[in-house]
C-alpha positions as CSV (number, residue, x, y, z in Angstrom):
1,M,-34.2,5.2,19.0
2,E,-35.7,4.0,22.2
3,L,-35.9,0.1,22.5
4,D,-38.4,-1.5,24.9
5,F,-36.3,-4.0,26.9
6,E,-39.3,-6.3,27.7
7,R,-40.5,-6.4,24.2
8,C,-37.1,-7.0,22.8
9,Y,-36.3,-9.8,25.3
10,R,-39.5,-11.7,24.5
11,A,-38.6,-11.6,20.9
12,V,-35.2,-12.9,21.7
13,D,-36.6,-15.6,23.9
14,S,-39.1,-16.8,21.2
15,R,-36.5,-16.5,18.5
16,D,-38.9,-14.5,16.3
17,Q,-37.3,-13.9,13.0
18,R,-39.7,-11.1,12.1
19,F,-37.6,-8.9,14.4
20,D,-34.4,-9.6,12.5
21,G,-32.9,-6.2,11.5
22,W,-35.2,-4.4,13.8
23,F,-32.6,-4.5,16.5
24,F,-29.6,-6.4,17.6
25,T,-29.0,-8.3,20.9
26,G,-25.6,-7.6,22.6
27,V,-24.5,-10.3,25.1
28,T,-22.0,-8.7,27.5
29,S,-20.9,-12.0,29.0
30,T,-19.6,-13.3,25.7
31,G,-18.8,-10.1,23.9
32,I,-20.9,-10.9,20.9
33,Y,-24.0,-9.5,19.3
34,C,-26.7,-11.4,17.5
35,R,-29.9,-11.2,15.5
36,P,-33.1,-11.8,17.6
37,S,-33.7,-15.2,16.0
38,C,-30.3,-16.6,16.9
39,P,-30.7,-20.3,17.8
40,A,-28.2,-20.1,20.7
41,I,-29.4,-20.4,24.3
42,T,-31.3,-17.2,25.5
43,P,-28.8,-15.2,27.5
44,K,-29.6,-14.0,31.0
45,R,-31.4,-10.6,31.3
46,Q,-28.5,-9.1,33.2
47,N,-26.1,-9.9,30.3
48,V,-28.3,-8.4,27.6
49,R,-28.2,-5.1,25.9
50,F,-30.2,-4.1,22.8
51,F,-28.9,-1.9,20.0
52,P,-30.7,-0.2,17.1
53,S,-27.9,-1.1,14.6
54,S,-25.1,-3.4,14.1
55,A,-22.7,-0.3,14.0
56,A,-23.9,0.6,17.6
57,A,-23.2,-2.8,18.8
58,Q,-19.7,-2.8,17.2
59,Q,-18.9,0.6,18.8
60,A,-19.8,-1.0,22.2
61,G,-17.0,-3.5,21.5
62,L,-19.0,-6.5,20.5
63,R,-18.3,-8.8,17.6
64,A,-20.7,-10.4,15.3
65,C,-22.0,-13.9,16.1
66,R,-20.7,-16.5,13.7
67,R,-23.7,-18.7,14.1
68,C,-26.5,-16.3,13.2
69,R,-24.5,-13.8,11.2
70,P,-26.4,-10.7,12.2
71,D,-24.8,-8.5,9.7
72,A,-26.6,-10.5,7.0
73,S,-30.1,-10.1,8.5
74,P,-32.8,-8.1,6.5
75,G,-32.5,-4.3,7.0
76,S,-34.9,-2.6,9.2
77,P,-38.1,-1.8,7.3
78,L,-38.1,1.6,8.9
79,W,-35.6,2.9,6.5
80,D,-37.7,1.9,3.5
81,V,-40.9,3.5,5.1
82,R,-39.5,6.6,6.6
83,A,-39.1,9.7,4.3
84,D,-37.3,11.9,6.8
85,V,-33.6,12.8,6.7
86,V,-32.5,9.6,8.8
87,G,-34.4,7.3,6.5
88,R,-33.0,9.0,3.4
89,A,-29.5,8.8,4.9
90,M,-29.7,5.1,5.6
91,R,-30.8,4.4,2.0
92,M,-27.9,6.5,0.7
93,I,-25.4,4.8,3.0
94,A,-26.5,1.4,1.8
95,D,-26.1,2.5,-1.8
96,G,-22.4,3.3,-1.0
97,V,-22.7,7.2,-1.0
98,I,-20.1,7.5,1.9
99,D,-17.6,5.2,0.1
100,R,-17.7,7.4,-3.0
101,G,-18.1,10.9,-1.5
102,G,-17.4,10.7,2.2
103,V,-19.6,12.1,4.9
104,P,-19.3,15.6,3.3
105,G,-21.0,14.2,0.1
106,L,-23.7,12.5,2.2
107,A,-24.3,15.7,4.1
108,A,-24.4,17.8,0.9
109,R,-27.0,15.6,-0.8
110,L,-29.2,15.7,2.4
111,G,-28.8,19.5,2.8
112,Y,-27.5,19.4,6.3
113,T,-24.2,20.1,8.1
114,E,-22.0,17.1,8.9
115,R,-22.3,17.8,12.6
116,H,-26.2,17.8,12.5
117,L,-26.3,14.8,10.5
118,H,-24.0,12.9,12.8
119,R,-26.2,14.1,15.8
120,M,-29.4,12.8,14.1
121,L,-27.9,9.4,13.2
122,R,-26.4,9.0,16.6
123,A,-29.7,9.7,18.3
124,E,-31.6,7.2,16.0
125,L,-29.1,4.4,15.4
126,G,-26.5,4.8,18.2
127,A,-23.8,5.4,15.6
128,G,-22.7,8.2,13.3
129,P,-22.4,7.9,9.5
130,L,-18.8,6.8,9.5
131,A,-19.5,3.9,11.9
132,L,-22.5,2.9,9.8
133,A,-20.4,2.9,6.7
134,R,-17.7,0.9,8.4
135,A,-20.2,-1.8,9.4
136,Q,-21.3,-2.0,5.8
137,R,-17.7,-2.3,4.6
138,A,-17.1,-5.1,7.1
139,Q,-20.1,-7.1,5.7
140,T,-19.0,-6.4,2.1
141,A,-15.5,-7.6,3.0
142,R,-16.8,-10.9,4.5
143,I,-18.8,-11.7,1.4
144,L,-15.8,-11.1,-0.7
145,I,-13.5,-13.2,1.5
146,E,-15.9,-16.2,1.6
147,T,-17.3,-16.1,-1.9
148,T,-14.2,-15.2,-4.2
149,G,-10.6,-16.1,-4.7
150,L,-9.5,-12.5,-4.7
151,G,-6.4,-11.7,-2.7
152,L,-7.0,-10.0,0.6
153,A,-5.3,-6.8,-0.4
154,E,-7.7,-6.6,-3.4
155,I,-10.6,-7.3,-1.1
156,A,-9.6,-4.6,1.2
157,F,-9.9,-1.7,-1.5
158,A,-13.0,-3.4,-3.2
159,A,-14.8,-3.3,0.1
160,G,-14.0,0.4,0.5
161,F,-11.2,0.5,3.0
162,G,-8.5,3.0,2.8
163,S,-5.7,0.6,3.7
164,V,-5.0,-3.0,4.2
165,R,-4.2,-2.3,7.8
166,Q,-7.7,-0.7,8.4
167,F,-9.3,-3.7,6.6
168,N,-7.4,-6.3,8.9
169,D,-8.2,-4.3,12.1
170,T,-11.9,-3.9,11.2
171,V,-12.4,-7.5,10.3
172,R,-10.7,-8.7,13.3
173,E,-12.7,-6.4,15.5
174,V,-16.1,-7.1,14.0
175,Y,-15.8,-10.9,13.4
176,G,-13.3,-11.8,16.2
177,A,-10.9,-13.4,13.5
178,P,-8.4,-12.2,10.9
179,P,-9.5,-12.2,7.3
180,S,-7.3,-15.3,6.6
181,Q,-9.1,-17.3,9.2
182,L,-12.5,-16.3,7.8
183,R,-11.4,-17.6,4.4
184,S,-10.1,-20.9,5.9
185,A,-13.4,-21.4,7.8
186,A,-15.4,-20.8,4.6
187,G,-13.5,-23.7,2.9
188,R,-13.8,-22.2,-0.5
189,G,-11.5,-21.4,-3.4
190,I,-12.0,-19.5,-6.5
191,L,-15.6,-19.3,-7.4
192,V,-16.6,-21.3,-10.4
193,G,-18.4,-18.4,-12.0
194,G,-15.1,-16.7,-12.7
195,A,-13.5,-13.4,-12.2
196,G,-15.8,-10.6,-11.0
197,T,-18.5,-13.1,-9.9
198,V,-20.0,-13.1,-6.4
199,T,-22.7,-15.3,-5.1
200,L,-24.7,-14.7,-1.9
201,R,-28.0,-15.1,-0.1
202,L,-30.3,-12.1,0.6
203,A,-32.4,-12.6,3.7
204,Y,-36.0,-11.5,4.0
205,R,-38.9,-11.5,6.5
206,P,-41.3,-14.3,5.5
207,P,-43.6,-14.7,3.7
208,L,-42.5,-13.8,0.2
209,H,-44.8,-14.2,-2.7
210,A,-42.1,-14.9,-5.2
211,A,-44.4,-15.9,-8.0
212,A,-46.2,-12.5,-8.0
213,L,-42.8,-10.8,-8.1
214,L,-41.5,-12.8,-11.1
215,D,-44.9,-12.5,-12.9
216,F,-44.9,-8.8,-12.5
217,L,-41.4,-8.4,-13.7
218,A,-41.9,-10.9,-16.6
219,R,-44.7,-8.8,-18.1
220,R,-42.3,-5.8,-18.3
221,T,-39.0,-7.3,-19.5
222,L,-37.1,-5.6,-22.2
223,P,-34.6,-7.3,-24.7
224,G,-31.1,-6.9,-23.6
225,V,-32.1,-5.4,-20.3
226,D,-33.8,-8.0,-18.2
227,K,-35.5,-11.4,-18.5
228,V,-37.3,-14.0,-16.4
229,H,-36.4,-17.6,-17.0
230,D,-36.7,-20.8,-15.0
231,G,-37.8,-19.2,-11.8
232,S,-35.1,-16.5,-11.9
233,Y,-35.0,-12.8,-12.8
234,R,-31.8,-11.6,-14.6
235,R,-31.0,-8.1,-15.4
236,G,-28.3,-5.8,-16.4
237,L,-27.1,-3.0,-14.0
238,R,-25.4,0.3,-14.4
239,L,-23.4,1.0,-11.2
240,P,-21.2,3.8,-9.9
241,H,-17.9,2.2,-11.1
242,G,-19.0,0.1,-14.0
243,T,-21.6,-2.3,-15.2
244,G,-22.8,-5.6,-13.9
245,E,-25.4,-8.3,-14.1
246,A,-27.6,-9.8,-11.3
247,T,-29.5,-13.1,-11.3
248,L,-32.0,-13.4,-8.5
249,T,-33.5,-16.8,-7.6
250,P,-36.2,-16.8,-4.7
251,A,-35.8,-19.8,-2.5
252,A,-37.1,-20.8,0.9
253,G,-35.9,-18.3,3.5
254,H,-33.6,-16.3,1.1
255,V,-33.1,-15.0,-2.3
256,A,-30.0,-16.5,-4.1
257,V,-28.1,-13.9,-6.0
258,T,-25.3,-14.2,-8.5
259,L,-23.6,-10.8,-9.3
260,R,-21.2,-10.4,-12.2
261,L,-19.4,-7.1,-11.7
262,T,-16.8,-5.3,-13.8
263,D,-15.6,-3.5,-10.6
264,L,-16.0,-5.2,-7.2
265,R,-16.3,-1.8,-5.5
266,D,-19.9,-1.9,-6.8
267,L,-20.8,-4.9,-4.7
268,A,-22.5,-3.0,-1.8
269,P,-24.6,-0.8,-4.4
270,A,-25.4,-3.8,-6.3
271,V,-26.7,-5.7,-3.3
272,A,-28.6,-2.6,-2.0
273,R,-30.3,-2.3,-5.4
274,C,-31.3,-6.0,-5.6
275,R,-32.8,-5.9,-2.1
276,R,-34.6,-2.8,-3.2
277,L,-35.9,-4.3,-6.4
278,F,-37.5,-7.3,-4.6
279,D,-38.6,-5.1,-1.7
280,L,-36.7,-7.6,0.6
281,D,-36.6,-5.2,3.7
282,A,-40.4,-5.0,4.0
283,D,-42.4,-6.3,6.9
284,P,-45.0,-8.4,5.2
285,V,-46.8,-9.4,8.4
286,A,-47.4,-5.8,9.3
287,V,-48.6,-5.0,5.7
288,D,-50.8,-8.1,5.5
289,Q,-52.5,-7.5,8.9
290,T,-53.5,-4.0,7.9
291,L,-54.8,-4.9,4.4
292,A,-56.6,-8.0,5.7
293,A,-58.5,-6.0,8.2
294,D,-60.6,-4.9,5.3
295,P,-63.1,-7.7,4.4
296,A,-63.0,-6.7,0.8
297,L,-59.1,-7.2,0.6
298,A,-58.9,-10.1,3.1
299,P,-59.5,-12.9,0.5
300,A,-56.8,-11.5,-1.8
301,V,-54.3,-11.2,1.1
302,A,-55.1,-14.7,2.3
303,A,-54.6,-16.1,-1.2
304,G,-51.4,-14.2,-1.7
305,P,-49.5,-13.5,1.6
306,G,-46.2,-11.7,1.3
307,V,-47.0,-9.8,-1.8
308,R,-44.2,-7.1,-2.3
309,V,-43.9,-3.9,-4.4
310,P,-41.4,-4.5,-7.2
311,R,-39.3,-1.5,-7.1
312,A,-36.4,-0.3,-9.3
313,V,-32.7,-0.4,-9.7
314,D,-32.6,2.8,-11.7
315,G,-34.9,5.7,-11.0
316,F,-34.5,7.2,-14.5
317,E,-35.3,4.0,-16.1
318,M,-38.6,3.8,-14.1
319,A,-39.3,7.3,-15.2
320,V,-38.9,6.5,-18.9
321,R,-40.9,3.2,-18.5
322,A,-43.8,5.2,-16.7
323,I,-44.0,7.9,-19.2
324,A,-43.9,5.5,-22.2
325,T,-46.8,3.5,-20.6
326,Q,-49.1,6.6,-20.3
327,Q,-52.5,5.7,-21.9
328,V,-51.2,2.6,-23.7
329,S,-51.0,-1.1,-23.0
330,L,-47.9,-2.8,-21.4
331,A,-47.3,-4.6,-24.8
332,S,-47.4,-1.4,-26.7
333,A,-45.1,0.3,-24.2
334,R,-42.6,-2.6,-24.4
335,T,-42.5,-2.2,-28.2
336,T,-41.8,1.5,-27.9
337,L,-39.1,1.0,-25.3
338,T,-37.4,-1.9,-27.3
339,H,-37.2,0.5,-30.3
340,L,-35.7,3.2,-28.1
341,L,-33.1,0.8,-26.8
342,A,-32.2,-0.3,-30.2
343,T,-31.7,3.2,-31.3
344,V,-29.5,4.4,-28.5
345,P,-25.8,4.1,-29.3
346,T,-24.9,2.3,-26.0
347,R,-21.4,2.5,-24.6
348,V,-20.3,-0.2,-22.1
349,D,-18.4,1.4,-19.3
350,Q,-15.9,-1.4,-19.1
351,E,-15.4,-4.5,-21.1
352,A,-16.9,-7.7,-19.7
353,L,-14.6,-10.1,-17.8
354,V,-14.7,-13.7,-19.2
355,T,-12.9,-16.7,-17.8
356,E,-11.4,-19.4,-19.9
357,N,-9.4,-22.2,-18.3
358,G,-9.1,-20.2,-15.1
359,A,-7.6,-17.2,-16.9
360,A,-9.5,-13.9,-17.1
361,R,-9.6,-12.0,-20.3
362,R,-11.5,-9.0,-21.5
363,E,-14.4,-9.3,-23.9
364,P,-15.2,-6.2,-25.9
365,P,-18.8,-5.3,-26.7
366,D,-20.0,-5.2,-30.1
367,R,-20.6,-2.0,-32.1
368,H,-24.0,-1.6,-30.4
369,G,-22.6,-2.0,-26.9
370,W,-24.0,-5.5,-26.5
371,R,-22.0,-8.4,-25.1
372,R,-21.8,-11.8,-26.5
373,G,-23.1,-14.9,-24.8
374,G,-26.5,-13.5,-23.9
375,A,-25.1,-10.9,-21.4
376,L,-27.4,-8.1,-20.4
377,R,-26.7,-4.3,-20.1
378,G,-28.4,-1.7,-18.0
379,F,-31.0,0.6,-19.1
380,V,-30.0,3.6,-21.1
381,T,-28.8,6.8,-19.3
382,A,-30.3,10.2,-19.2
383,E,-27.3,11.5,-21.2
384,E,-27.8,8.8,-23.9
385,V,-31.5,9.6,-24.2
386,L,-30.7,13.3,-24.9
387,G,-28.7,12.1,-27.9
388,V,-31.5,10.3,-29.5
389,A,-33.1,11.7,-32.6
390,D,-36.9,12.2,-32.9
391,A,-37.2,9.0,-35.0
392,G,-36.0,7.0,-32.0
393,F,-39.1,7.8,-30.1
394,R,-42.1,6.0,-31.4
395,M,-44.5,7.9,-29.4
396,P,-46.5,11.2,-29.5
397,A,-44.3,14.3,-29.6
398,G,-45.6,15.5,-26.3
399,R,-44.5,12.3,-24.6
400,R,-41.1,12.4,-26.3
401,E,-40.5,15.9,-25.0
402,T,-41.6,14.9,-21.5
403,I,-38.8,12.2,-21.5
404,R,-36.3,14.7,-22.7
405,A,-37.3,17.2,-20.0
406,V,-36.9,14.6,-17.3
407,A,-33.6,13.5,-18.8
408,R,-32.4,17.1,-18.8
409,A,-33.4,17.6,-15.1
410,V,-31.5,14.4,-14.1
411,V,-28.4,15.4,-15.9
412,D,-28.5,18.9,-14.4
413,G,-28.9,17.5,-11.0
414,R,-32.3,19.2,-10.5
415,L,-34.1,16.0,-10.2
416,D,-33.2,13.1,-7.9
417,L,-35.0,9.9,-8.8
418,E,-33.2,7.6,-6.4
419,P,-34.5,6.3,-3.1
420,G,-32.4,8.7,-1.1
421,G,-34.1,11.7,-2.6
422,D,-36.7,13.8,-0.8
423,R,-40.0,12.1,-1.9
424,A,-42.3,15.1,-1.4
425,E,-39.8,17.5,-3.3
426,T,-39.3,15.0,-6.1
427,V,-43.1,14.5,-6.6
428,R,-43.5,18.4,-6.7
429,Q,-40.7,18.6,-9.2
430,L,-42.1,15.9,-11.4
431,T,-45.7,17.3,-11.6
432,A,-44.1,20.6,-12.7
433,V,-42.8,18.9,-15.8
434,P,-45.3,19.2,-18.8
435,G,-46.8,15.8,-19.5
436,I,-46.3,14.4,-16.0
437,G,-49.6,14.1,-13.9
438,G,-50.6,12.5,-10.6
439,W,-50.6,9.0,-12.0
440,T,-47.0,9.1,-13.5
441,A,-45.6,10.9,-10.3
442,G,-47.4,8.4,-8.1
443,H,-46.1,5.5,-10.0
444,L,-42.6,6.8,-9.7
445,A,-43.0,7.5,-5.9
446,M,-44.2,4.0,-5.4
447,R,-41.6,2.1,-7.5
448,A,-38.5,4.4,-7.9
449,L,-38.6,6.3,-4.5
450,G,-40.0,3.4,-2.5
451,D,-43.0,5.2,-0.9
452,P,-45.2,2.4,0.7
453,D,-48.2,4.6,0.9
454,V,-49.1,5.6,-2.7
455,F,-52.6,4.9,-4.2
456,L,-53.2,5.2,-7.9
457,A,-56.9,5.7,-7.9
458,S,-57.1,6.7,-11.6
459,D,-55.1,3.7,-12.8
460,L,-57.3,1.6,-15.1
461,A,-56.0,-1.7,-13.8
462,V,-56.6,-0.5,-10.2
463,R,-60.2,0.3,-10.9
464,R,-60.7,-3.0,-12.8
465,G,-59.3,-4.8,-9.7
466,A,-61.6,-2.8,-7.5
467,V,-64.6,-4.0,-9.5
468,A,-63.4,-7.6,-9.3
469,L,-63.3,-7.2,-5.4
470,S,-66.6,-5.4,-5.2
471,L,-65.0,-2.0,-4.3
472,P,-66.0,1.4,-5.7
473,A,-64.8,1.9,-9.2
474,D,-65.1,5.7,-9.3
475,P,-61.6,7.1,-8.7
476,R,-62.6,9.8,-6.2
477,T,-64.8,7.3,-4.2
478,L,-62.1,4.6,-4.4
479,D,-59.4,7.1,-3.2
480,G,-61.4,7.9,-0.2
481,Y,-62.0,4.3,0.6
482,A,-58.3,3.4,0.3
483,T,-57.4,5.6,3.3
484,R,-58.3,2.6,5.5
485,W,-55.2,0.8,3.9
486,R,-52.8,3.5,5.2
487,P,-49.7,3.3,5.5
488,W,-49.5,0.4,3.0
489,R,-51.6,1.6,0.1
490,S,-48.8,0.8,-2.4
491,Y,-49.2,-2.9,-1.5
492,A,-52.9,-2.6,-1.9
493,V,-52.3,-1.3,-5.5
494,I,-50.3,-4.6,-6.2
495,H,-53.3,-6.6,-4.9
496,L,-55.7,-4.7,-7.1
497,W,-53.4,-5.1,-10.1
498,R,-53.4,-8.8,-9.4
499,A,-57.2,-8.9,-9.0
500,A,-57.6,-7.3,-12.4
């Protein structure tokens, strides 16, 4: 990726936090790299280099600034927007695909050779897939060092390192200090939340319309899966190595997150999914500028700057929700899905960890797979849905068979509903399933696959919102009108839903 020196230097000189995550500033005289908004004195031009990724800065022999913590900056919005191989690869790496399957696993999922994948990533990000995964492991390790009381050897393997020596060398190289020194500097002991609990802050580019996010999610919560209470969103998670829960609380400048995990190897995937759910890597200024250029949308944008697209932590869950909502109200769909969840014989992957008087013990789930103490579980899996009898689906037979067809395709590996999947190919496969039309496929592309430029012209609430804003209500006419909102039509959909 080519970085314009003058533009980048102006952003650094003005400490513009909108550019955090877009690039990283390397200071050769001090041997550190920073985010553009770092409050330190602006370095001299001759001492500055710019990098498209933290991994590239690390490969140049620079360590992370301890003051601005560049590794904790928001991710580049490019990797959410782009549907090409590099964008897909970055989303998969964030979800821990390399830690679980190595570079061969990543290359196989993308359909490219390892060599060609390395060449593409190197050209765009200045670092190959292993270096990018290493940078993520280092950040995961720092979070665990500073927020948990785990032993350093446990942290090494939980963060994805192959050995304690590799862990020590990487942390020392990236942060300029050994792990023990980072823990001493943090000044924290065992976290009050107990074993398996991690707290952290997720950065975002302001503004963030937190009320719109929480209101949207509150209208769609399901018993035992998610809930909104006292300004926080809490939900159960199904993760690669076990289960977990996340509590997300929007605050000024960040979203506070408490994760309760049965296996700490799932920290990086859990963080990636929370960021995705709240659309925290978006560039709201760019979105709002485009939408506000239309006089019809300008008042809505001015009244609600920083509106995000609430996404998904589980693509299959979003598919079931979308199909169940076809031609019915949200309230009716929630009733149907609640019955389905109560019918499915849920199995918790691992027993929940509970701490009493500082000692961790295992708490088994009840016969339905629910945990005591109000704990939440993730949504049912495709395998579990295929085991549900007809009576478990309180919906027309056609809709029931559509859900089963999608579940079979997911189980067989023919359908990839995660953000790293090929968006165009996934939409093509979805529309080939009987019972899935343009609205359902578009809804999934927008919320499960993270496509920022989907417009649901036939959606009833979208058309009602259009009428409220004095826009055309006819789907075809409205769809043509919406081309002026590209490439952010998914955000326009949210504004129209709110207007309705």
